[in-house]
Biopython code that builds the backbone (N, CA, C, O; Angstrom):
import numpy as np
from Bio.PDB.StructureBuilder import StructureBuilder

atoms = [
    (1, "GLY", "N", (62.629, -58.411, 182.743)),
    (1, "GLY", "CA", (62.205, -58.624, 181.444)),
    (1, "GLY", "C", (60.751, -58.274, 181.197)),
    (1, "GLY", "O", (60.254, -58.294, 180.071)),
    (2, "ILE", "N", (60.112, -57.961, 182.268)),
    (2, "ILE", "CA", (58.568, -57.587, 182.275)),
    (2, "ILE", "C", (58.531, -56.325, 181.758)),
    (2, "ILE", "O", (59.247, -55.502, 182.328)),
    (3, "THR", "N", (57.751, -55.885, 180.635)),
    (3, "THR", "CA", (57.506, -54.877, 179.961)),
    (3, "THR", "C", (56.324, -54.157, 179.958)),
    (3, "THR", "O", (56.265, -52.932, 179.846)),
    (4, "GLN", "N", (55.177, -55.072, 180.105)),
    (4, "GLN", "CA", (53.908, -54.638, 180.091)),
    (4, "GLN", "C", (53.154, -54.906, 181.506)),
    (4, "GLN", "O", (52.764, -56.028, 181.829)),
    (5, "LEU", "N", (53.001, -53.790, 182.283)),
    (5, "LEU", "CA", (52.295, -53.987, 183.394)),
    (5, "LEU", "C", (51.015, -53.187, 183.560)),
    (5, "LEU", "O", (50.912, -52.112, 182.970)),
    (6, "ARG", "N", (50.050, -53.636, 184.314)),
    (6, "ARG", "CA", (48.769, -53.109, 184.519)),
    (6, "ARG", "C", (48.639, -53.093, 186.171)),
    (6, "ARG", "O", (49.056, -54.022, 186.864)),
    (7, "PHE", "N", (48.041, -51.978, 186.673)),
    (7, "PHE", "CA", (47.815, -51.879, 188.064)),
    (7, "PHE", "C", (46.322, -51.740, 188.263)),
    (7, "PHE", "O", (45.657, -50.923, 187.626)),
    (8, "LYS", "N", (45.764, -52.646, 189.258)),
    (8, "LYS", "CA", (44.257, -52.358, 189.498)),
    (8, "LYS", "C", (44.018, -52.520, 190.883)),
    (8, "LYS", "O", (44.441, -53.496, 191.503)),
    (9, "PRO", "N", (43.160, -51.329, 191.551)),
    (9, "PRO", "CA", (42.819, -51.569, 192.629)),
    (9, "PRO", "C", (41.916, -53.070, 192.865)),
    (9, "PRO", "O", (41.132, -53.690, 192.146)),
    (10, "ALA", "N", (42.473, -53.296, 194.281)),
    (10, "ALA", "CA", (41.754, -54.802, 194.684)),
    (10, "ALA", "C", (41.273, -54.741, 195.982)),
    (10, "ALA", "O", (41.534, -53.820, 196.755)),
    (11, "TYR", "N", (40.481, -55.831, 196.278)),
    (11, "TYR", "CA", (39.939, -56.011, 197.552)),
    (11, "TYR", "C", (40.929, -57.105, 198.297)),
    (11, "TYR", "O", (41.082, -58.231, 197.825)),
    (12, "ASN", "N", (41.534, -56.702, 199.406)),
    (12, "ASN", "CA", (42.309, -57.675, 200.289)),
    (12, "ASN", "C", (41.729, -57.589, 201.603)),
    (12, "ASN", "O", (41.453, -56.468, 202.029)),
    (13, "PRO", "N", (41.515, -58.550, 202.272)),
    (13, "PRO", "CA", (41.002, -58.367, 203.830)),
    (13, "PRO", "C", (41.980, -57.700, 204.769)),
    (13, "PRO", "O", (41.571, -56.953, 205.659)),
    (14, "TYR", "N", (42.887, -57.879, 204.643)),
    (14, "TYR", "CA", (43.914, -57.576, 205.618)),
    (14, "TYR", "C", (44.534, -55.828, 204.979)),
    (14, "TYR", "O", (45.007, -55.027, 205.785)),
    (15, "THR", "N", (44.442, -55.565, 203.812)),
    (15, "THR", "CA", (44.884, -54.464, 203.708)),
    (15, "THR", "C", (43.978, -53.157, 203.018)),
    (15, "THR", "O", (43.032, -53.553, 202.338)),
    (16, "GLU", "N", (44.087, -52.140, 203.073)),
    (16, "GLU", "CA", (43.158, -51.011, 202.586)),
    (16, "GLU", "C", (43.914, -49.876, 202.282)),
    (16, "GLU", "O", (44.310, -49.432, 203.360)),
    (17, "PRO", "N", (44.304, -49.201, 201.390)),
    (17, "PRO", "CA", (43.742, -49.768, 200.162)),
    (17, "PRO", "C", (44.698, -50.788, 199.630)),
    (17, "PRO", "O", (45.804, -50.972, 200.137)),
    (18, "SER", "N", (44.196, -51.515, 198.487)),
    (18, "SER", "CA", (44.815, -52.636, 198.016)),
    (18, "SER", "C", (44.952, -52.308, 196.546)),
    (18, "SER", "O", (44.245, -51.536, 195.900)),
    (19, "MET", "N", (46.140, -53.135, 196.061)),
    (19, "MET", "CA", (46.318, -53.113, 194.652)),
    (19, "MET", "C", (46.970, -54.543, 193.975)),
    (19, "MET", "O", (47.800, -55.213, 194.589)),
    (20, "GLU", "N", (46.538, -54.856, 192.806)),
    (20, "GLU", "CA", (47.129, -55.907, 192.307)),
    (20, "GLU", "C", (47.872, -55.500, 190.881)),
    (20, "GLU", "O", (47.465, -54.584, 190.167)),
    (21, "VAL", "N", (49.013, -56.313, 190.583)),
    (21, "VAL", "CA", (49.934, -55.800, 189.565)),
    (21, "VAL", "C", (49.721, -57.109, 188.637)),
    (21, "VAL", "O", (49.695, -58.288, 188.990)),
    (22, "PHE", "N", (49.578, -56.551, 187.348)),
    (22, "PHE", "CA", (49.493, -57.711, 186.157)),
    (22, "PHE", "C", (50.468, -57.544, 185.223)),
    (22, "PHE", "O", (50.923, -56.419, 185.016)),
    (23, "SER", "N", (50.928, -58.679, 184.516)),
    (23, "SER", "CA", (51.881, -58.599, 183.455)),
    (23, "SER", "C", (51.297, -59.221, 182.263)),
    (23, "SER", "O", (50.537, -60.180, 182.403)),
    (24, "TYR", "N", (51.577, -58.771, 181.131)),
    (24, "TYR", "CA", (51.197, -59.689, 179.977)),
    (24, "TYR", "C", (52.143, -60.888, 179.647)),
    (24, "TYR", "O", (53.370, -60.793, 179.655)),
    (25, "HIS", "N", (51.512, -61.921, 179.383)),
    (25, "HIS", "CA", (52.570, -63.106, 179.178)),
    (25, "HIS", "C", (52.260, -63.209, 177.602)),
    (25, "HIS", "O", (51.116, -63.300, 177.158)),
    (26, "GLU", "N", (53.335, -63.186, 176.874)),
    (26, "GLU", "CA", (53.242, -63.400, 175.502)),
    (26, "GLU", "C", (52.893, -64.757, 175.002)),
    (26, "GLU", "O", (52.180, -64.911, 174.010)),
    (27, "GLY", "N", (53.423, -65.794, 175.726)),
    (27, "GLY", "CA", (53.219, -67.215, 175.391)),
    (27, "GLY", "C", (51.783, -67.347, 175.581)),
    (27, "GLY", "O", (51.125, -67.706, 174.605)),
    (28, "LEU", "N", (51.163, -67.102, 176.736)),
    (28, "LEU", "CA", (49.706, -67.539, 177.090)),
    (28, "LEU", "C", (48.704, -66.470, 176.146)),
    (28, "LEU", "O", (47.581, -66.789, 175.755)),
    (29, "LYS", "N", (49.358, -65.149, 175.876)),
    (29, "LYS", "CA", (48.482, -64.161, 175.388)),
    (29, "LYS", "C", (47.254, -63.989, 176.350)),
    (29, "LYS", "O", (46.054, -64.199, 176.172)),
    (30, "LYS", "N", (47.951, -63.544, 177.408)),
    (30, "LYS", "CA", (46.861, -63.102, 178.364)),
    (30, "LYS", "C", (47.589, -62.428, 179.673)),
    (30, "LYS", "O", (48.751, -62.636, 180.022)),
    (31, "TRP", "N", (46.593, -61.537, 180.340)),
    (31, "TRP", "CA", (47.393, -60.830, 181.552)),
    (31, "TRP", "C", (47.317, -61.823, 182.777)),
    (31, "TRP", "O", (46.333, -62.511, 183.049)),
    (32, "VAL", "N", (48.640, -61.787, 183.550)),
    (32, "VAL", "CA", (48.624, -62.857, 184.619)),
    (32, "VAL", "C", (49.000, -61.829, 185.788)),
    (32, "VAL", "O", (49.576, -60.760, 185.584)),
    (33, "GLU", "N", (48.650, -62.236, 186.865)),
    (33, "GLU", "CA", (48.791, -61.511, 188.081)),
    (33, "GLU", "C", (50.282, -61.679, 188.644)),
    (33, "GLU", "O", (50.737, -62.807, 188.830)),
    (34, "VAL", "N", (50.903, -60.719, 188.866)),
    (34, "VAL", "CA", (52.274, -61.068, 189.281)),
    (34, "VAL", "C", (52.527, -60.457, 190.746)),
    (34, "VAL", "O", (53.528, -60.773, 191.388)),
    (35, "GLY", "N", (51.785, -59.770, 191.122)),
    (35, "GLY", "CA", (52.034, -59.015, 192.389)),
    (35, "GLY", "C", (50.824, -58.569, 193.174)),
    (35, "GLY", "O", (49.716, -58.636, 192.642)),
    (36, "ASN", "N", (50.969, -58.103, 194.446)),
    (36, "ASN", "CA", (49.832, -57.574, 195.157)),
    (36, "ASN", "C", (50.308, -56.715, 196.310)),
    (36, "ASN", "O", (51.390, -56.959, 196.844)),
    (37, "SER", "N", (49.495, -55.664, 196.735)),
    (37, "SER", "CA", (50.053, -55.004, 197.659)),
    (37, "SER", "C", (48.988, -54.173, 198.436)),
    (37, "SER", "O", (47.794, -54.287, 198.156)),
    (38, "GLY", "N", (49.486, -53.231, 199.535)),
    (38, "GLY", "CA", (48.448, -52.526, 200.222)),
    (38, "GLY", "C", (49.105, -52.005, 201.634)),
    (38, "GLY", "O", (50.285, -52.086, 201.974)),
    (39, "VAL", "N", (48.127, -51.512, 202.274)),
    (39, "VAL", "CA", (48.614, -50.997, 203.617)),
    (39, "VAL", "C", (47.764, -51.625, 204.486)),
    (39, "VAL", "O", (46.538, -51.636, 204.369)),
    (40, "PHE", "N", (48.528, -52.258, 205.539)),
    (40, "PHE", "CA", (47.684, -52.919, 206.558)),
    (40, "PHE", "C", (46.751, -52.096, 207.211)),
    (40, "PHE", "O", (46.965, -50.900, 207.405)),
    (41, "ARG", "N", (45.582, -52.760, 207.609)),
    (41, "ARG", "CA", (44.472, -52.099, 208.396)),
    (41, "ARG", "C", (44.906, -51.693, 209.762)),
    (41, "ARG", "O", (45.557, -52.579, 210.316)),
    (42, "PRO", "N", (44.725, -50.546, 210.508)),
    (42, "PRO", "CA", (45.210, -50.584, 211.828)),
    (42, "PRO", "C", (44.824, -51.546, 212.818)),
    (42, "PRO", "O", (45.621, -51.972, 213.654)),
    (43, "GLU", "N", (43.611, -51.904, 212.747)),
    (43, "GLU", "CA", (43.188, -52.805, 213.604)),
    (43, "GLU", "C", (44.044, -54.257, 213.577)),
    (43, "GLU", "O", (44.087, -55.056, 214.512)),
    (44, "LEU", "N", (44.529, -54.361, 212.636)),
    (44, "LEU", "CA", (45.564, -55.574, 212.471)),
    (44, "LEU", "C", (46.755, -55.420, 213.300)),
    (44, "LEU", "O", (47.342, -56.360, 213.835)),
    (45, "LEU", "N", (47.053, -54.314, 213.374)),
    (45, "LEU", "CA", (48.436, -53.882, 213.804)),
    (45, "LEU", "C", (48.518, -53.720, 215.494)),
    (45, "LEU", "O", (49.559, -53.763, 216.150)),
    (46, "LEU", "N", (47.256, -53.539, 215.982)),
    (46, "LEU", "CA", (47.230, -53.001, 217.323)),
    (46, "LEU", "C", (47.684, -54.325, 218.220)),
    (46, "LEU", "O", (48.451, -54.172, 219.171)),
    (47, "PRO", "N", (47.128, -55.726, 217.834)),
    (47, "PRO", "CA", (47.610, -56.791, 218.771)),
    (47, "PRO", "C", (49.155, -56.985, 218.795)),
    (47, "PRO", "O", (49.698, -57.624, 219.696)),
    (48, "MET", "N", (49.903, -56.356, 217.678)),
    (48, "MET", "CA", (51.258, -56.637, 217.548)),
    (48, "MET", "C", (52.010, -55.461, 218.421)),
    (48, "MET", "O", (53.239, -55.454, 218.361)),
    (49, "GLY", "N", (51.309, -54.395, 219.286)),
    (49, "GLY", "CA", (51.961, -53.746, 220.060)),
    (49, "GLY", "C", (52.310, -52.535, 219.546)),
    (49, "GLY", "O", (52.825, -51.687, 220.274)),
    (50, "LEU", "N", (52.024, -52.268, 217.977)),
    (50, "LEU", "CA", (52.423, -51.036, 217.298)),
    (50, "LEU", "C", (51.535, -49.897, 217.591)),
    (50, "LEU", "O", (50.332, -50.101, 217.752)),
    (51, "PRO", "N", (52.110, -48.538, 217.685)),
    (51, "PRO", "CA", (51.400, -47.569, 218.026)),
    (51, "PRO", "C", (50.344, -47.292, 216.903)),
    (51, "PRO", "O", (50.609, -47.623, 215.747)),
    (52, "GLU", "N", (49.306, -46.770, 217.176)),
    (52, "GLU", "CA", (48.334, -46.434, 216.416)),
    (52, "GLU", "C", (48.595, -45.529, 215.270)),
    (52, "GLU", "O", (47.880, -45.644, 214.274)),
    (53, "ASN", "N", (49.614, -44.571, 215.300)),
    (53, "ASN", "CA", (49.857, -43.697, 214.450)),
    (53, "ASN", "C", (50.948, -44.278, 213.320)),
    (53, "ASN", "O", (51.359, -43.554, 212.413)),
    (54, "VAL", "N", (51.372, -45.686, 213.485)),
    (54, "VAL", "CA", (52.129, -46.487, 212.625)),
    (54, "VAL", "C", (51.560, -47.043, 211.410)),
    (54, "VAL", "O", (50.690, -47.903, 211.548)),
    (55, "SER", "N", (51.863, -46.738, 210.400)),
    (55, "SER", "CA", (51.434, -47.276, 209.038)),
    (55, "SER", "C", (52.432, -48.484, 208.471)),
    (55, "SER", "O", (53.637, -48.259, 208.361)),
    (56, "VAL", "N", (51.916, -49.665, 208.148)),
    (56, "VAL", "CA", (52.750, -50.685, 207.627)),
    (56, "VAL", "C", (52.306, -50.968, 206.174)),
    (56, "VAL", "O", (51.112, -51.181, 205.964)),
    (57, "ILE", "N", (53.089, -50.982, 205.280)),
    (57, "ILE", "CA", (52.789, -51.542, 203.819)),
    (57, "ILE", "C", (53.284, -52.950, 203.634)),
    (57, "ILE", "O", (54.318, -53.493, 204.022)),
    (58, "ALA", "N", (52.436, -53.316, 203.054)),
    (58, "ALA", "CA", (52.559, -54.895, 202.482)),
    (58, "ALA", "C", (52.610, -55.071, 201.169)),
    (58, "ALA", "O", (51.795, -54.443, 200.493)),
    (59, "TRP", "N", (53.626, -56.007, 200.464)),
    (59, "TRP", "CA", (53.611, -56.191, 198.940)),
    (59, "TRP", "C", (54.219, -57.601, 198.704)),
    (59, "TRP", "O", (54.928, -58.102, 199.576)),
    (60, "GLY", "N", (53.992, -58.157, 197.707)),
    (60, "GLY", "CA", (54.609, -59.442, 197.465)),
    (60, "GLY", "C", (54.358, -59.851, 196.138)),
    (60, "GLY", "O", (53.326, -59.539, 195.545)),
    (61, "LEU", "N", (55.360, -60.614, 195.594)),
    (61, "LEU", "CA", (55.252, -61.139, 194.146)),
    (61, "LEU", "C", (54.436, -62.396, 194.240)),
    (61, "LEU", "O", (54.693, -63.347, 194.977)),
    (62, "SER", "N", (53.444, -62.298, 193.428)),
    (62, "SER", "CA", (52.750, -63.774, 192.934)),
    (62, "SER", "C", (53.361, -64.836, 192.245)),
    (62, "SER", "O", (52.978, -65.254, 191.153)),
    (63, "LEU", "N", (54.585, -65.393, 193.071)),
    (63, "LEU", "CA", (55.553, -66.290, 192.360)),
    (63, "LEU", "C", (54.757, -67.722, 191.977)),
    (63, "LEU", "O", (55.285, -68.560, 191.247)),
    (64, "GLU", "N", (53.523, -67.883, 192.517)),
    (64, "GLU", "CA", (52.683, -68.997, 192.273)),
    (64, "GLU", "C", (52.472, -69.183, 190.743)),
    (64, "GLU", "O", (52.697, -70.173, 190.048)),
    (65, "ARG", "N", (51.938, -67.866, 190.381)),
    (65, "ARG", "CA", (51.470, -67.968, 188.846)),
    (65, "ARG", "C", (52.555, -68.275, 187.719)),
    (65, "ARG", "O", (52.261, -69.041, 186.801)),
    (66, "PRO", "N", (53.758, -67.701, 187.788)),
    (66, "PRO", "CA", (54.739, -67.860, 187.254)),
    (66, "PRO", "C", (55.385, -69.204, 187.089)),
    (66, "PRO", "O", (55.936, -69.556, 186.046)),
    (67, "THR", "N", (55.281, -69.993, 188.257)),
    (67, "THR", "CA", (55.750, -71.199, 188.563)),
    (67, "THR", "C", (54.601, -72.255, 187.947)),
    (67, "THR", "O", (54.915, -73.312, 187.398)),
    (68, "MET", "N", (53.383, -71.852, 188.104)),
    (68, "MET", "CA", (52.361, -72.754, 187.460)),
    (68, "MET", "C", (52.403, -72.703, 186.017)),
    (68, "MET", "O", (51.929, -73.622, 185.349)),
    (69, "ILE", "N", (52.944, -71.681, 185.489)),
    (69, "ILE", "CA", (53.046, -71.551, 183.807)),
    (69, "ILE", "C", (54.313, -72.538, 183.449)),
    (69, "ILE", "O", (54.329, -73.425, 182.595)),
    (70, "LYS", "N", (55.191, -72.207, 184.187)),
    (70, "LYS", "CA", (56.681, -72.999, 183.941)),
    (70, "LYS", "C", (56.420, -74.537, 184.094)),
    (70, "LYS", "O", (56.905, -75.303, 183.262)),
    (71, "TYR", "N", (55.817, -74.913, 184.929)),
    (71, "TYR", "CA", (55.459, -76.492, 185.232)),
    (71, "TYR", "C", (54.108, -77.016, 184.652)),
    (71, "TYR", "O", (53.717, -78.174, 184.797)),
    (72, "GLY", "N", (53.451, -76.055, 183.994)),
    (72, "GLY", "CA", (52.139, -76.542, 183.414)),
    (72, "GLY", "C", (51.076, -76.898, 184.318)),
    (72, "GLY", "O", (50.249, -77.766, 184.038)),
    (73, "ILE", "N", (51.079, -76.170, 185.528)),
    (73, "ILE", "CA", (50.030, -76.633, 186.808)),
    (73, "ILE", "C", (48.868, -75.682, 186.308)),
    (73, "ILE", "O", (49.102, -74.512, 186.007)),
    (74, "ASN", "N", (47.750, -76.175, 186.244)),
    (74, "ASN", "CA", (46.486, -75.531, 185.857)),
    (74, "ASN", "C", (45.778, -75.035, 187.187)),
    (74, "ASN", "O", (45.165, -73.968, 187.197)),
    (75, "ASN", "N", (45.863, -75.705, 188.114)),
    (75, "ASN", "CA", (45.092, -75.392, 189.429)),
    (75, "ASN", "C", (45.996, -75.186, 190.517)),
    (75, "ASN", "O", (46.759, -76.091, 190.856)),
    (76, "ILE", "N", (45.978, -73.896, 191.191)),
    (76, "ILE", "CA", (46.763, -73.544, 192.290)),
    (76, "ILE", "C", (46.894, -74.562, 193.436)),
    (76, "ILE", "O", (47.879, -74.722, 194.157)),
    (77, "ARG", "N", (45.721, -75.223, 193.474)),
    (77, "ARG", "CA", (45.824, -76.232, 194.744)),
    (77, "ARG", "C", (46.667, -77.356, 194.510)),
    (77, "ARG", "O", (46.978, -78.137, 195.410)),
    (78, "GLU", "N", (47.109, -77.478, 193.133)),
    (78, "GLU", "CA", (48.125, -78.808, 193.085)),
    (78, "GLU", "C", (49.556, -77.997, 193.255)),
    (78, "GLU", "O", (50.555, -78.715, 193.233)),
    (79, "LEU", "N", (49.758, -76.596, 193.419)),
    (79, "LEU", "CA", (51.088, -76.162, 193.722)),
    (79, "LEU", "C", (51.221, -76.010, 195.446)),
    (79, "LEU", "O", (52.085, -76.563, 196.127)),
    (80, "VAL", "N", (50.186, -75.158, 195.923)),
    (80, "VAL", "CA", (50.246, -75.129, 197.410)),
    (80, "VAL", "C", (48.633, -75.798, 198.088)),
    (80, "VAL", "O", (47.521, -75.692, 197.571)),
    (81, "GLY", "N", (48.872, -76.237, 198.921)),
    (81, "GLY", "CA", (47.801, -77.010, 199.720)),
    (81, "GLY", "C", (47.745, -78.256, 199.833)),
    (81, "GLY", "O", (48.820, -78.851, 199.756)),
    (82, "HIS", "N", (46.597, -78.989, 200.032)),
    (82, "HIS", "CA", (46.412, -80.390, 200.213)),
    (82, "HIS", "C", (46.607, -81.152, 199.007)),
    (82, "HIS", "O", (46.883, -82.347, 199.117)),
    (83, "ARG", "N", (46.496, -80.598, 197.819)),
    (83, "ARG", "CA", (46.576, -81.441, 196.614)),
    (83, "ARG", "C", (47.966, -81.310, 196.081)),
    (83, "ARG", "O", (48.057, -81.557, 194.878)),
    (84, "VAL", "N", (48.996, -81.000, 196.657)),
    (84, "VAL", "CA", (50.293, -80.973, 196.091)),
    (84, "VAL", "C", (50.900, -82.516, 195.935)),
    (84, "VAL", "O", (50.846, -83.347, 196.842)),
    (85, "ASN", "N", (51.375, -82.706, 194.875)),
    (85, "ASN", "CA", (51.979, -83.976, 194.343)),
    (85, "ASN", "C", (53.434, -83.993, 195.311)),
    (85, "ASN", "O", (54.431, -83.360, 194.964)),
    (86, "LEU", "N", (53.388, -84.700, 196.386)),
    (86, "LEU", "CA", (54.825, -84.362, 197.121)),
    (86, "LEU", "C", (55.891, -85.004, 196.326)),
    (86, "LEU", "O", (57.003, -84.503, 196.493)),
    (87, "GLN", "N", (55.805, -86.157, 195.364)),
    (87, "GLN", "CA", (56.896, -86.574, 194.631)),
    (87, "GLN", "C", (57.440, -85.332, 193.762)),
    (87, "GLN", "O", (58.649, -85.213, 193.567)),
    (88, "MET", "N", (56.593, -84.494, 193.293)),
    (88, "MET", "CA", (57.059, -83.476, 192.439)),
    (88, "MET", "C", (57.965, -82.486, 193.313)),
    (88, "MET", "O", (58.939, -81.927, 192.808)),
    (89, "VAL", "N", (57.561, -82.278, 194.775)),
    (89, "VAL", "CA", (58.282, -81.569, 195.662)),
    (89, "VAL", "C", (59.810, -82.318, 195.781)),
    (89, "VAL", "O", (60.827, -81.637, 195.647)),
    (90, "TYR", "N", (59.863, -83.502, 195.994)),
    (90, "TYR", "CA", (61.085, -84.293, 196.244)),
    (90, "TYR", "C", (61.948, -84.179, 195.048)),
    (90, "TYR", "O", (63.130, -83.872, 195.199)),
    (91, "ASP", "N", (61.378, -84.435, 193.683)),
    (91, "ASP", "CA", (62.235, -84.420, 192.840)),
    (91, "ASP", "C", (62.758, -82.931, 192.160)),
    (91, "ASP", "O", (63.680, -82.810, 191.353)),
    (92, "SER", "N", (62.046, -82.019, 192.626)),
    (92, "SER", "CA", (62.263, -80.692, 191.992)),
    (92, "SER", "C", (63.466, -80.059, 192.899)),
    (92, "SER", "O", (63.547, -80.260, 194.111)),
    (93, "PRO", "N", (64.420, -79.244, 192.127)),
    (93, "PRO", "CA", (65.569, -78.747, 192.667)),
    (93, "PRO", "C", (65.052, -77.539, 193.507)),
    (93, "PRO", "O", (64.017, -76.983, 193.139)),
    (94, "LEU", "N", (65.667, -77.133, 194.537)),
    (94, "LEU", "CA", (65.373, -76.092, 195.468)),
    (94, "LEU", "C", (65.630, -74.798, 194.707)),
    (94, "LEU", "O", (64.855, -73.854, 194.857)),
    (95, "CYS", "N", (66.733, -74.706, 193.858)),
    (95, "CYS", "CA", (67.100, -73.498, 193.221)),
    (95, "CYS", "C", (67.244, -73.809, 191.677)),
    (95, "CYS", "O", (67.827, -74.832, 191.316)),
    (96, "ARG", "N", (66.753, -72.991, 190.848)),
    (96, "ARG", "CA", (66.907, -73.203, 189.463)),
    (96, "ARG", "C", (67.836, -72.136, 188.947)),
    (96, "ARG", "O", (67.456, -71.010, 189.268)),
    (97, "LEU", "N", (68.914, -72.167, 188.259)),
    (97, "LEU", "CA", (69.666, -71.291, 187.551)),
    (97, "LEU", "C", (69.455, -71.257, 186.109)),
    (97, "LEU", "O", (70.096, -70.469, 185.414)),
    (98, "ASP", "N", (68.620, -72.041, 185.625)),
    (98, "ASP", "CA", (68.404, -72.021, 183.959)),
    (98, "ASP", "C", (67.350, -71.142, 183.598)),
    (98, "ASP", "O", (67.014, -71.116, 182.414)),
    (99, "ILE", "N", (66.702, -70.329, 184.526)),
    (99, "ILE", "CA", (65.570, -69.605, 183.978)),
    (99, "ILE", "C", (66.100, -68.347, 183.230)),
    (99, "ILE", "O", (65.312, -67.577, 182.681)),
]
sb = StructureBuilder()
sb.init_structure("model")
sb.init_model(0)
sb.init_chain("A")
sb.init_seg("    ")
for serial, (resi, resn, name, xyz) in enumerate(atoms, 1):
    if name == "N":
        sb.init_residue(resn, " ", resi, " ")
    sb.init_atom(name, np.array(xyz, "f"), 0.0, 1.0, " ", f" {name:<3s}", serial, name[0])
structure = sb.get_structure()
């Protein structure tokens, strides 16, 4: 259902080049990051034993932001990290089908 997307070059310490993906959120009336991507830097692949001529792409969805919007969380540290309310984790279903 995402219809409005923007792509922006970005800095990520592990990938170069890197890019962020944003979607316009009608309810919030603002652009929200929904993804990130890039090509892993070669020096990060060498310790894994990969040949020097191998390129590895990385991408991911920023599921934290939509989750924060759905549950009204304003600070990402309350969703992941040391400030997480563990009772919320215990009380929340593992899988939601009502979205």
